[in-house]
N, C-alpha and C positions, 0 to 999 in steps of 0.2 A: 323230515320227511327227505327222503337222499331225492332227487332230481331223476324225471321220468320214471322214476316206481311203479307210479299205476301208467303206462302211460296206452292210451288204445283201448285202456278196458270199456268196450263200448257197450255190455252192459250193466255197469256202474249206476247206480242210478239216487246212492247216497250212502253214505261216510262217517262213521264214529272213532271219533278219534280219543284217541291215551291224553289221558292231562298236562303228560308231561315235554309233552312235543314243541318247539318253540322257535322252529326254523320253516319251512314250504319252502323249497328251491325249484330253481327253473325246474320247470314242465312235469313236472309230478305228475298232475291230469291232467295233462295236454293229450285231446284228442276222446276225452272221454265223454260221449255225443248222446250219454242219456242221463249223465251227474244233472240235477233240476237247482237240489238246496246244498248249500254248505255252512256251516257254522263254525268256524276258527276257534278256535280253546285261545280263552284268555289270558295263558302263556307264553303265546305265540309274539314275539319280538322280534322278528323278522318274515316275509313275500316275495321271496324275488319273481324279477322274472314271469312270466309268457307260463306260467304256475297253472292257468286256465285255458291255456289256449283253446282254441276253436272245442273249448264245450260250450256246443250249441243249445244243449234244452238249461242252461245254467238262469234260473230266473232270479236268483236269492243267494244272496252271498251278507253271513253276518260277520262282524267282527268289533275287538276292544276298537271302539271311537278314537282311540292315543294310535292305533298302528293305521299307520300309511300306507294302502300299495301302491 
C-alpha cells in the first residue's frame, strides 16, 4: 500500500485488505487515531517503518510470524 495513503483518517477504526497486498510503505496508517485492530495478510513480505505511527488506539496487530517489523 502506498506510503501515507490513509494518513490522518482519524475516523478509520478497521480495515480489510485484499490478499494481493505484498508491502506496506512508510506512513500508510500514520495518525489513524481510531484504528484499533489490524490483521496483515499472509502474503505481505515487507512493512516499512512508521506504518502505524501515532495510531494511539491500536491494541492488536496480527501478522505472519515470519514477517519482522
